[in-house]
C-alpha positions as CSV (number, residue, x, y, z in Angstrom):
1,M,69.0,155.5,88.8
2,N,71.3,158.2,89.9
3,I,75.1,157.9,90.2
4,K,75.1,157.7,94.0
5,N,72.6,154.8,94.0
6,L,74.6,153.0,91.2
7,F,77.8,153.4,93.3
8,L,76.1,152.0,96.4
9,L,74.8,149.1,94.4
10,L,78.2,148.3,93.0
11,I,79.8,148.3,96.5
12,A,77.1,146.0,97.7
13,A,77.7,143.6,94.8
14,L,81.4,143.6,95.5
15,L,80.9,142.9,99.1
16,F,78.6,140.1,98.3
17,A,81.0,138.6,95.8
18,C,83.9,138.7,98.3
19,K,81.8,137.1,101.1
20,P,83.4,133.7,102.0
21,E,81.6,130.5,101.4
22,L,79.9,129.2,104.5
23,D,82.2,126.1,104.5
24,D,85.3,128.3,104.6
25,A,84.0,130.1,107.7
26,T,82.9,127.0,109.5
27,T,85.1,125.7,112.3
28,T,83.8,122.7,114.1
29,A,85.3,119.6,115.8
30,G,82.1,117.7,115.0
31,S,81.8,114.8,117.4
32,A,85.5,114.8,118.2
33,D,87.3,116.5,121.0
34,F,90.8,117.7,120.0
35,S,91.7,119.3,123.3
36,K,94.2,116.6,124.2
37,Y,95.8,115.0,121.2
38,V,98.4,112.3,121.4
39,A,100.2,110.6,118.5
40,I,101.8,107.2,118.8
41,G,103.9,105.6,116.1
42,N,107.4,105.1,114.7
43,S,109.8,107.3,112.8
44,L,107.1,108.5,110.4
45,T,105.3,109.9,113.4
46,A,108.4,111.3,115.0
47,G,109.4,113.4,112.0
48,F,112.5,111.3,111.2
49,T,114.0,112.2,107.8
50,D,117.3,112.2,105.9
51,S,118.5,109.4,108.2
52,E,118.1,111.3,111.4
53,L,115.7,113.1,113.8
54,F,116.3,116.8,114.1
55,I,114.3,120.0,114.8
56,S,113.0,121.0,111.4
57,G,112.0,117.4,110.7
58,Q,110.1,117.2,114.0
59,N,108.4,120.5,113.3
60,N,107.3,119.1,109.9
61,S,106.0,115.8,111.3
62,Y,102.5,114.9,110.3
63,P,101.2,115.0,113.9
64,S,102.7,118.5,114.4
65,I,101.0,119.7,111.2
66,L,97.7,118.0,112.3
67,A,97.9,119.5,115.8
68,N,98.3,123.0,114.3
69,Q,95.1,122.5,112.2
70,M,93.3,121.3,115.4
71,L,93.9,124.6,117.1
72,A,91.1,126.2,115.1
73,V,88.6,123.6,116.4
74,G,89.5,123.4,120.1
75,G,92.9,121.7,119.9
76,G,95.4,122.2,122.8
77,E,99.1,122.4,123.3
78,F,101.1,119.7,121.4
79,K,104.5,119.0,122.9
80,Q,107.2,117.1,121.0
81,P,110.5,115.7,122.4
82,M,112.6,118.1,120.4
83,M,116.2,117.6,119.5
84,L,118.6,120.5,120.2
85,D,119.7,121.1,116.7
86,E,119.5,120.1,113.0
87,Y,121.8,117.1,113.4
88,G,120.4,114.9,116.2
89,F,122.5,111.9,116.9
90,G,124.8,112.6,113.9
91,R,123.5,110.6,111.1
92,R,121.9,113.5,109.1
93,M,122.3,113.4,105.3
94,L,122.4,116.4,103.1
95,L,122.2,116.6,99.3
96,N,125.3,117.7,97.4
97,A,123.8,120.0,94.8
98,A,126.8,119.7,92.4
99,A,127.0,115.9,92.5
100,Q,123.2,115.4,93.1
101,R,123.9,112.7,95.7
102,P,123.4,112.4,99.4
103,V,126.4,112.8,101.7
104,P,126.9,112.8,105.5
105,A,126.4,116.2,107.0
106,G,129.7,115.7,108.9
107,V,128.8,118.0,111.8
108,P,130.1,117.0,115.3
109,V,127.4,115.5,117.5
110,N,126.2,117.6,120.4
111,P,126.2,115.0,123.2
112,A,123.5,116.9,125.0
113,N,121.1,115.4,122.4
114,F,121.4,112.1,124.2
115,N,120.4,113.6,127.6
116,S,117.1,112.9,129.1
117,I,114.4,115.5,128.6
118,A,111.7,113.6,130.5
119,S,111.3,116.5,132.9
120,D,109.9,118.6,130.0
121,G,107.2,116.0,129.4
122,P,104.7,114.5,129.1
123,F,104.9,114.7,125.3
124,N,102.1,114.5,122.9
125,N,104.2,113.2,120.0
126,L,105.2,109.7,121.1
127,G,106.6,108.6,117.8
128,V,109.8,106.5,118.3
129,P,112.1,105.7,115.4
130,G,112.6,102.0,115.1
131,I,109.7,100.9,117.2
132,K,107.6,97.9,116.3
133,S,104.1,97.1,117.4
134,F,105.0,94.8,120.3
135,H,107.4,97.4,121.7
136,L,104.4,99.7,122.6
137,V,102.8,97.6,125.3
138,P,103.4,96.3,128.8
139,G,106.1,93.6,128.7
140,A,108.3,95.8,126.6
141,E,109.5,98.1,129.3
142,A,113.2,97.3,128.6
143,Y,112.7,98.9,125.1
144,S,112.5,102.4,126.7
145,N,116.1,101.9,127.9
146,L,117.4,100.2,124.8
147,N,116.2,102.7,122.1
148,P,118.1,106.0,122.4
149,Y,115.4,108.0,120.7
150,Y,112.9,106.8,123.3
151,R,115.3,106.8,126.3
152,R,115.8,110.5,125.9
153,F,112.2,111.3,126.6
154,A,110.8,108.2,128.5
155,A,109.4,109.2,131.8
156,Q,111.2,106.2,133.4
157,P,113.6,104.4,131.2
158,G,113.4,100.7,131.7
159,V,109.9,101.1,133.2
160,S,107.9,103.2,130.7
161,T,106.1,102.1,127.6
162,V,104.8,104.2,124.8
163,L,101.2,103.0,125.4
164,G,101.5,103.7,129.1
165,E,102.7,107.2,128.5
166,A,99.9,107.8,126.0
167,V,97.2,106.5,128.3
168,A,98.5,108.4,131.3
169,Q,97.7,111.7,129.5
170,N,94.1,110.7,129.2
171,P,93.9,111.9,125.6
172,T,90.6,113.0,124.0
173,F,91.9,112.2,120.5
174,F,94.8,110.1,119.2
175,T,96.4,109.0,116.0
176,C,98.1,105.6,115.5
177,W,100.4,104.8,112.6
178,V,102.2,101.6,113.5
179,G,103.3,98.5,111.6
180,S,105.9,99.6,109.0
181,N,108.8,98.6,111.2
182,D,107.3,95.2,111.7
183,V,108.3,94.4,108.1
184,L,110.8,97.1,107.4
185,V,113.6,96.0,109.7
186,Y,113.6,92.6,108.1
187,A,113.4,94.0,104.6
188,A,116.2,96.6,105.2
189,A,118.4,93.7,106.1
190,G,117.6,91.9,102.8
191,G,115.9,89.2,104.9
192,A,119.3,88.2,106.2
193,S,118.5,89.1,109.8
194,D,115.6,90.1,112.0
195,S,112.1,88.7,111.4
196,I,108.6,89.8,110.3
197,T,106.2,90.2,113.1
198,N,103.6,87.4,113.2
199,P,100.2,88.8,112.2
200,A,98.6,86.9,115.1
201,L,100.9,88.8,117.5
202,F,100.2,92.1,115.7
203,Q,96.5,91.6,116.1
204,V,96.7,90.9,119.8
205,V,99.1,93.9,120.4
206,M,97.1,96.4,118.3
207,G,93.8,95.3,119.8
208,A,95.3,96.0,123.3
209,V,96.6,99.4,122.1
210,L,93.3,100.6,120.7
211,Q,91.3,99.2,123.6
212,Q,93.3,101.1,126.2
213,L,93.4,104.3,124.1
214,T,89.6,104.3,123.7
215,A,88.8,103.1,127.3
216,N,87.9,106.6,128.5
217,G,86.0,107.6,125.4
218,A,88.8,109.0,123.2
219,K,88.3,109.1,119.5
220,G,91.0,108.7,117.0
221,A,92.4,107.7,113.6
222,V,94.3,104.6,112.6
223,A,96.5,104.5,109.6
224,N,97.4,101.4,107.6
225,V,100.9,100.2,106.4
226,P,102.2,101.2,103.0
227,D,103.8,98.7,100.7
228,I,107.5,99.3,101.7
229,T,108.9,97.4,98.7
230,S,107.9,100.3,96.4
231,I,109.9,102.9,98.4
232,P,113.2,104.1,96.9
233,Y,115.3,102.1,99.4
234,F,114.1,99.0,97.6
235,S,113.2,100.3,94.1
236,F,115.8,102.9,93.2
237,M,118.9,100.7,92.5
238,N,117.0,98.5,90.0
239,T,116.4,101.6,87.9
240,Q,120.2,102.2,87.9
241,L,121.3,98.6,87.7
242,P,118.8,96.0,86.3
243,Y,118.6,92.5,87.5
244,N,120.3,91.4,84.3
245,G,122.9,94.1,84.3
246,L,125.9,91.7,84.2
247,V,127.1,92.6,80.7
248,L,129.7,90.2,79.2
249,T,131.4,91.5,76.1
250,Q,134.2,88.9,75.6
251,P,133.8,85.2,74.8
252,Q,136.5,84.4,77.2
253,Q,134.5,85.9,80.1
254,V,131.5,83.7,79.2
255,A,133.6,80.6,78.9
256,A,135.4,81.2,82.2
257,L,132.2,81.7,84.1
258,N,130.4,78.7,82.6
259,F,133.5,76.6,83.3
260,G,133.8,77.9,86.9
261,Y,130.2,77.1,87.7
262,A,130.1,73.7,86.0
263,P,130.7,71.7,89.2
264,L,127.9,73.6,91.0
265,N,125.6,73.1,88.0
266,A,126.3,69.3,88.2
267,F,125.4,69.4,91.9
268,I,122.2,71.3,91.2
269,K,121.1,68.8,88.6
270,M,122.0,65.9,91.0
271,M,119.6,67.6,93.5
272,G,116.8,67.4,90.9
273,S,116.7,71.1,90.0
274,T,117.0,72.8,86.6
275,D,117.9,76.1,88.2
276,T,121.5,76.1,86.9
277,L,123.7,79.1,86.3
278,A,124.3,80.0,82.6
279,F,126.1,82.9,81.0
280,Q,126.2,84.3,77.5
281,L,127.4,87.3,75.6
282,G,125.5,90.4,76.4
283,Q,123.2,90.9,79.4
284,N,123.1,88.2,82.1
285,P,121.3,88.1,85.5
286,F,123.6,88.7,88.4
287,V,124.5,85.9,90.7
288,I,123.0,86.3,94.2
289,A,123.1,84.4,97.4
290,D,120.0,82.6,98.3
291,K,120.1,80.9,101.8
292,E,116.9,79.0,101.0
293,L,118.6,76.9,98.4
294,P,120.8,73.9,99.5
295,W,123.6,75.2,97.2
296,G,123.2,78.8,98.4
297,M,123.2,80.8,95.2
298,R,121.5,81.4,91.9
299,Q,120.9,84.0,89.2
300,M,118.6,86.9,90.0
301,K,115.0,87.1,88.7
302,A,113.3,90.0,87.1
303,D,111.0,91.0,90.0
304,E,113.7,90.9,92.7
305,L,115.1,94.0,94.3
306,F,118.5,95.4,95.1
307,L,118.7,97.5,98.2
308,L,119.9,101.1,98.2
309,T,122.9,99.9,100.2
310,L,124.2,97.8,97.4
311,P,128.0,98.5,96.9
312,T,128.1,99.0,93.2
313,D,131.9,99.5,93.3
314,S,132.2,95.9,94.4
315,I,130.3,94.8,91.3
316,I,132.7,96.8,89.2
317,N,136.0,96.0,91.0
318,N,135.5,92.8,93.0
319,G,133.4,90.5,90.9
320,F,130.2,90.8,92.9
321,G,127.4,89.2,91.0
322,S,129.6,87.1,88.8
323,L,132.6,85.5,90.4
324,T,131.1,86.0,93.9
325,P,127.3,86.0,94.7
326,I,125.9,89.3,95.9
327,P,125.3,88.8,99.6
328,D,121.6,88.4,100.6
329,R,121.7,91.6,102.8
330,Y,121.7,93.6,99.6
331,V,118.9,91.8,97.8
332,L,115.2,91.1,98.4
333,T,114.3,87.8,96.8
334,Q,110.8,87.0,95.4
335,A,110.1,84.8,98.4
336,E,111.1,87.6,100.8
337,I,109.0,90.1,98.9
338,D,106.0,87.8,99.1
339,R,106.4,87.4,102.8
340,I,106.6,91.2,103.3
341,K,103.5,91.8,101.1
342,S,101.5,89.0,102.8
343,A,102.3,90.3,106.2
344,T,101.5,93.9,105.2
345,D,98.1,92.8,103.8
346,S,97.4,90.9,107.0
347,Y,98.3,93.9,109.2
348,N,96.1,96.2,107.1
349,N,93.1,93.8,107.3
350,I,93.6,93.7,111.1
351,L,93.9,97.5,111.3
352,M,90.8,98.0,109.2
353,T,88.8,95.6,111.3
354,L,90.0,97.1,114.6
355,A,89.2,100.6,113.4
356,S,85.7,99.5,112.7
357,Q,85.5,97.6,116.0
358,F,86.5,100.7,118.0
359,D,84.6,103.1,115.8
360,L,87.7,105.0,114.7
361,A,88.7,106.8,111.5
362,Y,90.7,104.7,109.1
363,V,93.5,106.3,107.0
364,D,94.5,104.5,103.8
365,T,98.2,105.6,103.5
366,K,98.9,102.5,101.5
367,A,96.6,103.7,98.7
368,L,98.1,107.2,98.9
369,M,101.7,105.8,98.5
370,E,100.6,103.4,95.7
371,K,99.3,106.4,93.8
372,V,102.5,108.3,94.4
373,A,104.5,105.4,93.1
374,S,102.3,104.6,90.1
375,E,101.2,107.9,88.6
376,G,102.3,110.7,91.1
377,I,100.2,113.3,92.8
378,T,100.3,117.0,92.1
379,R,99.3,119.4,94.9
380,D,99.7,123.2,94.7
381,G,102.3,122.9,92.0
382,I,104.4,120.2,93.6
383,K,104.6,116.8,91.9
384,F,105.0,113.9,94.3
385,T,106.4,110.7,92.8
386,G,108.3,107.7,94.2
387,T,111.5,108.8,92.4
388,Y,114.5,108.9,94.7
389,V,115.9,112.5,95.4
390,T,113.8,114.3,92.7
391,G,110.4,112.9,93.5
392,N,109.7,115.3,96.5
393,T,108.1,112.4,98.5
394,F,111.1,110.6,100.0
395,S,114.0,112.0,101.9
396,L,117.7,111.1,101.3
397,D,117.5,107.9,103.2
398,G,115.1,106.5,100.7
399,V,112.6,105.4,103.4
400,H,111.3,108.4,105.3
401,I,109.2,111.2,103.8
402,T,110.0,114.8,103.4
403,G,108.1,117.6,105.3
404,Q,106.2,118.3,102.1
405,A,105.1,114.7,101.9
406,A,104.2,114.8,105.6
407,A,101.8,117.6,104.8
408,M,100.2,115.3,102.2
409,V,99.9,112.5,104.8
410,A,98.4,115.0,107.3
411,N,95.8,115.9,104.7
412,E,94.9,112.2,104.4
413,F,94.4,112.1,108.1
414,I,92.3,115.2,108.0
415,K,90.1,113.8,105.2
416,S,89.4,110.6,107.2
417,I,88.9,112.5,110.5
418,N,86.5,114.9,108.9
419,A,84.5,112.2,107.2
420,K,84.3,110.1,110.4
421,Y,83.5,112.7,113.0
422,G,81.9,115.5,110.9
423,S,84.7,117.9,111.9
424,A,86.0,120.7,109.7
425,L,89.8,120.5,110.0
426,K,91.3,122.4,107.1
427,E,93.8,120.8,104.8
428,V,97.3,122.3,104.4
429,S,99.4,123.3,101.4
430,P,102.7,121.4,101.1
431,V,104.5,124.5,99.8
432,Y,104.8,125.7,103.4
433,Y,106.8,122.7,104.5
434,S,110.4,121.5,103.9
435,G,111.6,119.4,101.0
436,L,115.2,118.2,100.5
437,F,118.1,120.2,101.9
438,Y,120.8,121.1,99.4
439,Y,124.3,122.4,100.2
């Protein structure tokens, strides 16, 4: 073989080696039609993060990421009800790099953020921070006037519903991630106010939502509800302050507390209970309020949770947890945790059944977040864990996810959509999306 032929053979070999795999070159929507995509949901859909809704959070929302991937397989324009700046309604948190703690951004609010932008609609991203399942449907028209995040883009405040605005666009494809707020609002109040949505009501509402969305042949994906008790808002404080973090170092402290609670203990015994309050040198469970007991207080148990809002300075300076019970708005008791988990499981069974009934993709975000919390997930060099601030998954409010985590959620939607409809949406790398903002 001469040199010229050898050279040509090497070129051909290189070209063949560099040829992309067939799967990499394939772009197909499968049996789905992504030309008109609409997303309904709550703050997780809207792109709410760091305690506020703002431009970069919206641009990093999972539906925005998903819509961008749909462009390669026939997706159309995806409009979001954008805020005007990076501070929204003024509750934005930033991370102080020196102190490694979140602080208010402290930027004056632009009042124009509250103005109606309905004339720029209709909007494809119909995620509304704070919305519950039963706020989506006819009968909840007042909600579009009461929630400022929805009021600013509702076609007719006081008349519009999220479901009505979604159906009016005649979507060919939709995503639905609803249910977290049906337990979260109750949980975030420590069970002291609000209530958990009855699963029977949830089933009726979500059945109506999916029936109307699919009435004209639209396909879609339904996501389930993660276990909210594992998010930093409910788990972080217990890593800093254990349930038995009341440390008594002086015999006089022990004697004073046991003497002070003696009358209450006598009443508790008279009521036929052995759940008396007792103190000793060393570690002791904190005293918490419990409205479900006739005597209204007890010592904390190992599996119960402090909320991120717990004022630790009051424990140090004002006798919270010893002389005075910690108010129930700062604690989730075991009974409250059980109610939350039971309702979440019921919602997810309902959502799985409905996804099957309406022949939709089912996205298991609960399993995703459980893996994040238990062992972590590494993607393209980024380790996602449930750790507050440093875990890359949760933003500074301890509830909502970062842009990088939204990319991970978008990939879960993509996997389920591809599996259900034979489409070839490409997954994204989280490195191209935002994490926490330092200053």
